[in-house]
C-alpha positions in Angstrom: -44.7 -20.2 46.2 -42.7 -21.5 43.3 -39.2 -21.2 43.0 -37.2 -19.9 40.0 -33.7 -20.2 39.0 -31.8 -17.0 38.5 -28.6 -17.3 36.4 -26.5 -14.0 35.6 -25.3 -14.2 31.9 -24.0 -10.7 31.1 -21.8 -8.4 33.2 -22.7 -5.4 35.3 -19.9 -3.2 34.2 -21.1 0.1 32.9 -24.6 -0.3 34.3 -26.3 1.9 36.3 -25.8 1.8 40.1 -29.4 0.6 40.9 -28.9 -2.4 38.5 -25.8 -3.3 40.1 -27.5 -3.1 43.4 -30.6 -5.5 42.2 -28.2 -8.0 41.3 -26.4 -8.0 44.6 -29.9 -8.2 46.2 -30.7 -11.3 44.1 -27.6 -12.9 45.3 -25.5 -12.7 42.1 -22.3 -10.9 41.1 -20.4 -13.2 38.7 -21.3 -14.5 35.5 -22.7 -18.1 35.4 -23.6 -17.7 39.1 -27.1 -19.3 39.8 -29.6 -18.9 42.8 -32.8 -20.4 43.4 -35.2 -17.6 45.0 -39.1 -17.9 46.0 -41.3 -16.3 43.2 -42.7 -13.3 45.3 -43.9 -10.3 43.6 -40.9 -8.2 44.8 -38.4 -10.9 43.1 -40.6 -10.6 39.9 -39.9 -6.8 39.6 -36.1 -7.3 40.5 -35.9 -9.8 37.8 -37.9 -7.8 35.2 -35.5 -4.9 36.1 -32.3 -6.8 35.0 -33.8 -9.4 32.7 -31.2 -8.1 30.1 -28.6 -9.6 32.4 -29.9 -12.6 33.9 -31.9 -16.1 32.7 -34.5 -17.5 34.5 -35.9 -20.9 34.7 -38.2 -22.6 36.7 -37.1 -24.5 39.4 
């Protein structure tokens, strides 16, 4: 599987609980933190759910 680099660019303050939980599940929690994850259908759905809070790049 291909890897993608996900970087948090916005805060989760005043966001719904499910969006906060998704960010934690992705391994994010602070602005400018980056993680590299496999691009599975499950991860793609999580990224889509919080796409307004993250920046995604090919790794």
